[in-house]
C-alpha positions in Angstrom: -23.4 16.8 3.9 -22.7 17.0 7.6 -23.5 13.2 8.2 -21.2 12.2 5.5 -18.4 14.0 6.9 -19.2 12.3 10.3 -19.0 8.9 8.6 -16.1 9.3 6.9 -14.1 10.6 9.9 -15.2 7.7 11.7 -14.4 5.4 8.9 -10.8 6.8 8.6 -10.4 6.5 12.5 -11.4 3.0 12.2 -9.3 2.2 9.0 -6.0 3.6 10.9 -6.9 1.4 13.6 -7.2 -1.6 11.4 -4.1 -0.9 9.7 -2.2 -0.7 13.0 -3.8 -4.1 14.3 -3.0 -5.5 10.9 0.5 -4.6 11.4 0.9 -5.8 14.8 -0.5 -9.2 13.3 1.9 -9.5 10.8 5.0 -8.6 12.7 4.2 -11.3 15.1 3.5 -14.1 12.4 7.1 -12.8 11.0 6.0 -11.1 7.8 7.2 -7.8 7.5 5.3 -5.3 5.5 5.2 -1.5 4.6 2.4 0.8 4.1 3.2 3.4 1.3 1.1 6.6 0.2 1.2 7.3 -3.4 0.1 10.6 -4.7 -1.7 10.2 -8.3 0.9 11.2 -10.9 0.8 14.2 -12.8 -0.7 13.8 -16.2 -3.3 11.2 -14.9 -6.0 13.6 -14.7 -9.6 12.0 -15.4 -8.1 8.7 -14.1 -8.9 9.2 -10.1 -11.5 6.2 -10.0 -8.9 3.9 -11.8 -6.3 5.4 -9.6 -8.4 4.9 -6.4 -9.0 1.0 -7.2 -5.4 -0.1 -7.9 -5.1 -1.0 -4.0 -7.8 -3.9 -4.8 -6.6 -4.7 -8.4 -5.0 -8.3 -8.2 -3.1 -7.6 -11.2 -1.3 -4.3 -10.0 -0.5 -5.8 -6.6 1.3 -8.7 -8.2 3.0 -6.5 -10.4 3.8 -4.1 -7.6 5.2 -7.2 -5.4 7.2 -8.4 -8.5 9.0 -4.7 -8.7 9.5 -4.7 -4.9 11.5 -8.2 -5.1 13.4 -6.9 -8.1 14.5 -4.0 -6.6 15.3 -5.7 -3.4 17.6 -8.3 -5.3 19.2 -5.4 -7.2 19.9 -3.7 -3.9 21.3 -7.2 -2.2 23.6 -7.7 -5.3 25.0 -4.1 -4.8 25.7 -4.7 -1.1 27.4 -7.8 -2.1 24.9 -10.1 -0.9 24.2 -13.5 -2.4 20.7 -13.3 -3.1 
């Protein structure tokens, strides 16, 4: 169990570094992005594996992008923008 903890710790450190580097690359290419941390909703007990795999689910990510786009468009209209 001790070795697993060490590997997990190292992986998290590399994962954080990767996210930072990717953010810098994305910014330099001119495409802004955000990273969110989402807690599993109450009432979804027993669906932990499905929840953890959502970030790799192409359909879910597409629906999430659509939701963000609609939200931004609505915010733009509320501010008086022409979007």
